[in-house]
Steps between C-alpha positions, in 0.01 A plus 500: 500500500236343736142388438563291192311207643785265490489427879127436484542269202769298677284459815200403294700246297622349832149487639376332185777242521407426855137450405604252228669297772181502707623768740234703684712796630836666471717656773749771424770639739489870427700801594293766680544730200345239258189417706280753323594335165391157621185644658397641160526144366279357766745390766441550870710517810560175688632654827321837509773681307759429765840461341747249634843595618623521134215738404308230313120478506322173403213553252259247365244467220222245474475373142158335521 
């Protein structure tokens, strides 16, 4: 049921849209469980993988 590439395709489409608007990076609030997925797509941790009180980790990707 997993690994069909739908999530990656959605993230890539969003990144391409941001690029068309002149954006240079994206930021994604991620659950701790999803961090590895975003890392595979080139995102990195903004706050050293320290989740906030809701368990959310901020991740970023430079698009240049």
